N, C-alpha and C positions, 0 to 999 in steps of 0.2 A: 974151243966152241966153234961150230961152223957158222961163218958170217955170210955165206953165199946167198942164203934166202933174203937177207937184208939188202945186200948189193943189188940183187935182181929186182927187188921191190922199188928201191929207191932210184933205179935206172928207168923206171916207167915214166913216160913224159907226163908231167903235171903233178906227180905225187909228191915230190920233194917240196915244192912251193906250197901245196895244199897243207902238208904236215907243218911246215914252218908257220904259215899264217894261223893255223888252228891253234898252236901253242899260245901265241900272242893274243888271239882273239878270245880264248877261253879264260884268260886271267881275270879280266873284269867281271865276266859272267860268274866265276866261282866266288866273287867277292860280294855279290848282291845280298846274300842272306845275312851274313854278319854285319854288313853295313846298315841294312834296314833295322836290325836288332839294336845296334848302337844308337841310331837316331831316335827310335821309339822310347828307348830306356833314358838316354841322356838328354836329348832335346825336348822330346814332348813330356818327359817326366813320368812316364807310364812304367808298369812292371814288365817282367819277362813274359807273363802270360799274354799281355797285349802284344808284345812283339812277336810271340808265337802265332797269334791269330793273323797278323799281317803276313808272316812267312807261309802260314797255311793257305791264306787266300791266294797268294801268288803261286804256291805249289799246285793247288786245285786248278787254277786257271791254265797253268803250264801242261798239266796232265790232260786236260780236255782239248787244249789248243794244238798240242804237238801233232796228232794224227790228222787234224783238219788242215793245218799248215802243210803238212806232208802231202796230203791229197792235192792241194792247191799247186805245189811244186810239180806234181805229176801232170796236172791239167794245164797249168799256165806258164810253167818254167820257173827257174830259180829267181831271176832278177826282180820280177814284179813282187814276189813274196818277200825278198830281203828288203826292197824298197818300202813296202807297206810296214813290216815290222820295225825297220829302223826308224821310221817317222813315229811310230807308236812309242818306241823306246825313248826317243828324244823328248816327246811330250810328257811321258811319265816322269823321267829322271830330272827334267828341267823344273817340273811343278812339284814334285814329291817333297822337297824341303819346306815348302810353304803350306802343306796340307795338314790339317788336324786329323786325329785318329779316325773319327767316323767317315771322313772323305777318303782317307788313305786306304782303308780296307777295300772298298770297291774298286779303287784305282789299281791297287796292287793285283786284284783278281784280273782285271782287264789287261794289266801289263803282262800277267802270266799268260793269259789267253793269246796275246799277240807278241809273245817273247821271241826274240830273234832265234830261229832254229838251227843254231850253229852246230850243235852236237849231232843232231840227226842228219843234217845236210852233209857234214863231213863224212859220216859213215855211209851215206848214200853215194857220194862222190867217189869214195874209196872203192865201192863195188863197181862203179863205172870206169874207173881208171885201171883196175887190177883185174886180170883174169882169175878165175877161181883158183888156180893152183899157186897164186902169189898173194891171195888176200890174207892168209893167216899172219905173215910177217908184217903186212900193212896194217892190219887191225891190231897187231900187237904194238906197233909204233903209236898208233892212235890211243890205245889205252895208256901207254906210258906218257903220252903228252898230257893226258887228262890228269894223271897223278902229279906231274910237274905243275900243272896249272892250279891244282888244289893245294899244292905245297906253297905256292907264291901268292896267289890272289888274296885269300883270307888273311894271311900274315900282313901283307901290305895294307889291307884295309884297317886291320886292327891298329897297326902302327900309326897310320894317318888319323884315325878317329880319335885315338888317345893322345897324340901330340898336337893336333890342330883342332879339328872339331868334327862331329858327325855329320853336320850339315854340309861342310865342305867336301867330306868324303863321299857323300851321296852325289854331289855334282861331279866329283873326279871319276867315280865309278860310272856314272851315266855318260860322261864324255868318252870313257873307254869302250863302253858298250856300243855307242853310236859309231865310234871309229872302227870297231869290229865290223859292224854292218857295212859301212862304206868300203872297207877293205874286201869283204866278200862279194859286194856288188862288182867292184872292179875286177876281182880275180875270176868271178863267174865260172866256178869249177863245173865240169860236166856232171849231169845227174843220170846220163845213160852212156853206155859205151858206143864206140864207133860202129859196131855191128848190130846195135839195137836200134829200133826205129825211133826217129826223133818226132817231137810234136805230140799233140793230143792224139791218143789211140782209143779204139772202141773200149768202153768200160769192161773191165774184168770183174764178173760177180765175185763178192767176198767169199762165197762158199767154195769157189775154186781155189783160193790161195790162203784163206784164213782156216786152214785145216787143223785137225787135232794136233798134229806135229808142231805147227806154227804156234798154236795156243800153248803147247807144252814149253816151247823155247821162251815165249813171253812170260810164262808163269815162273820159270826158273830164273829169268832176268830179274823179275821183281823179288824173288826169294834171296837172290844173291845180294842185292843192294839192301834188302831188309836187314840181313846179317851185318853188312858193312855199317849201316846206320846205327844199329844196336851196339856194335863194337865201339863206335866213336863215343857214345854216351857212357858205356860201361867202363871204358878206360879212365875217364875223368872220375867216375864214381869210385872206383877201386883205389886210385891214387889218393883221392880226397880222404877215404876211409883210413888209409895207412899213413896219413900225414905227409905225403910225398907229392902233393898236387903241383908243386913247382916244377916237377920233372915231366909234366904232361906233354910239353912241346917235344921233348927229347923222345918220349915214347911214341907219339904219333909220327914223328920223323922216321924213326926206325921201322915202324909199320909201313910207311910210304916207300922207304928205300927197299924194303923186302918186296913190295909189290912191283917196283921198277925192275928189280933183278929177276923176279919171276916172269914178268912180261917179256923181258928180253930173251930169257931162256925158252919161253913158249914159242916165240917167233923164230927161233933158230933151229929148233928140232925138226926132224923130217916128217913126223906124223901129227896128225890132228887128234884132238881129244874132244869127246862129246861134252857140250855144255852141261848136260845133266850130271855126268861124272865129276866135272870140275866143281859145280855147285855143291854136290854132296860132299866132296873132299874139303871144300871151303867150310862148309857147315860143321862137319865133323872135327876139323882142326880148330874151330872157334869155341866149341862147347867147353873144353877143359881149360881155356886161356885164363879164367879167373883164379885158377889154382896157384898161378904164379904171382899173385898180387901182393905178397908180403913185402917185396921191394921192387923199385922201379926197374932195376936191371933184369930181374926175374920176369917181370911182366914183358919187357922187351924181347927176351928169349922165347917166351911162350907165344908171342904174336908172330914170330918169324914164319912158321909153316902156313899159318892162315894168310898172312901178309903176302907171301909168295904166290898165293892162289888168286889174289884180288884181280889184278890186271889180266891174267890168262882167262879168268872166268868171263869178264865183261868182253874181252876180245872174242872169245869163242861164241858168245850169244850174238854179238853183232854180225859175225861171220855167217852163223846159221841162218839168221833172218835174211841176210843178203842172198843166200842160196835158195831160200824157200820162196822168196818173193819174186813174181814176174817183174820185168823191167818197168812196165807200165804202171805198177802200183808200189814200187819200191819206196818212194817217198812216204806213202801212208804207212807202209809196213815198218819203216825205220821210225816214223813218228810214234807208232804204237810201242815200239821197242823203248823209245825215249820216255813214254808215259809209264811203262812198266818199271823202268829204272827209277824214275821220279817218285812213283807211288811207293815203291820198296823203301827208299831212303826216308820218305815222309812218314812211313809207318814204323820203321825200325826204331828210330830215336825215341818217340814217346812210348812205344811198347817196352823197350829196355828200361826207360825211366820209371814206368808203372811197376814193373817187376822189382826193380831195385828198391823203390820206395816201400814195397810190401814185403821184402825179404832182405836179401844181402846183395852187395854189388856183384859178386861173382856169378849170381844167377842171371844177370843181364846177358852175359855171354852165353850161358847154358841154354836159356829159353829161346833166344833169337837163332842160335845155331840149331837147336831142335826143330823149330819151325821151318828153317831152311831145308833141313834134312827131310822133314815130313813132306814138303812140297815136292821135292825130287822123287821120293818114293811114290807120291800120288800119281805123278805123270810118267813113272817108269814104264807102266804097261804100254803107253803109246810108243815109246821108243823101242821096246822089245818087239811089238807088232810090226813096226816099220822094218826092223832088221830081219824078221822072219820073211816078210814080203819081199825084201831086197834079195835075200838068199834064194827064195823060190824063183824069182825072176832070172837070177844069175844061172841057176841050175837048169831052167828052162832053155835059156840061151845056149848053154853048153850042149844040151841034148839035141837041139834043133838040127845041126848038120848031120847028126847020125840017123835022123828020121826022114831025111829027104833023099 
């Protein structure tokens, strides 16, 4: 396999340190959801429905706050936003273990609204550090780091909550989140490249960059994570139905490893792939996964094709947003991308759960995969129109010398 793209990307000044800090910073962030669930269920003595409400409140806040914080980064710079959100995170996580459920719900919403924008800032910084011809391997490395964080963070939170206490885990996760904010404040990665104008710029009207093509990329970003969120729930349901729920960790680990391998391969190949094509392939490969649910090892094998497309799809959507957004609004655009990803995951899990409750576990895969495919087909005309326009412009440029 050709490793030259990775060597070239990692040789870019600042990228190696950004990716290293991003892995460590994301671990506590990926543990927040499961930690709050354990606290509500074990310490507050409420059901999983109440825990779901707290998670939903934080998710809604994050979806609304991500583009707003991104816009603040564009206008005010990274450090003021990181300082604001780090203080907000510190207040929430320090007080959360003492809050009752009625107070925790609005507090979780505010915490989501002012959540540390690590995911979107990292992707914005990659666009600033890497020229366009080196962004694909850089975003592939970023997607792989996300997978590693999700493999480590929730597992550590579960281990700490079950062996010590959920309340202690809340404080530990909060300390990790605050430490992540401090680390990014100190690192202060660039949000614009050296050849892009620094400081506040004249406002670019949204109609100039929030084009149908950008909306299409955001739509497939949400569709992809909807499929992933649905798959997560459907795996548990299928294994529980077959009496093999104890193998859930092994199956999800295999899924994540397949994503890591796919992400690595995506960054090493010489050509790029359309995020629409990757999302469609991910959806198609997810639809029949439930047919392998008879045994855990069959489910592992069935998940490999879809798993191998997870990291490449997220990397491709991040790359596409970075190319479509002007430098002056890239923070807001990456924030919208983060919102699309968050909303997709938030919708995928309950949707798959509702389908499974009404039918059979295998339909959790089929329905979420079909919805992902339907979204890609709905926005396909936008991509085809863009390709026709690009081809027409290329033909015009080729004919221009002959007509002068």
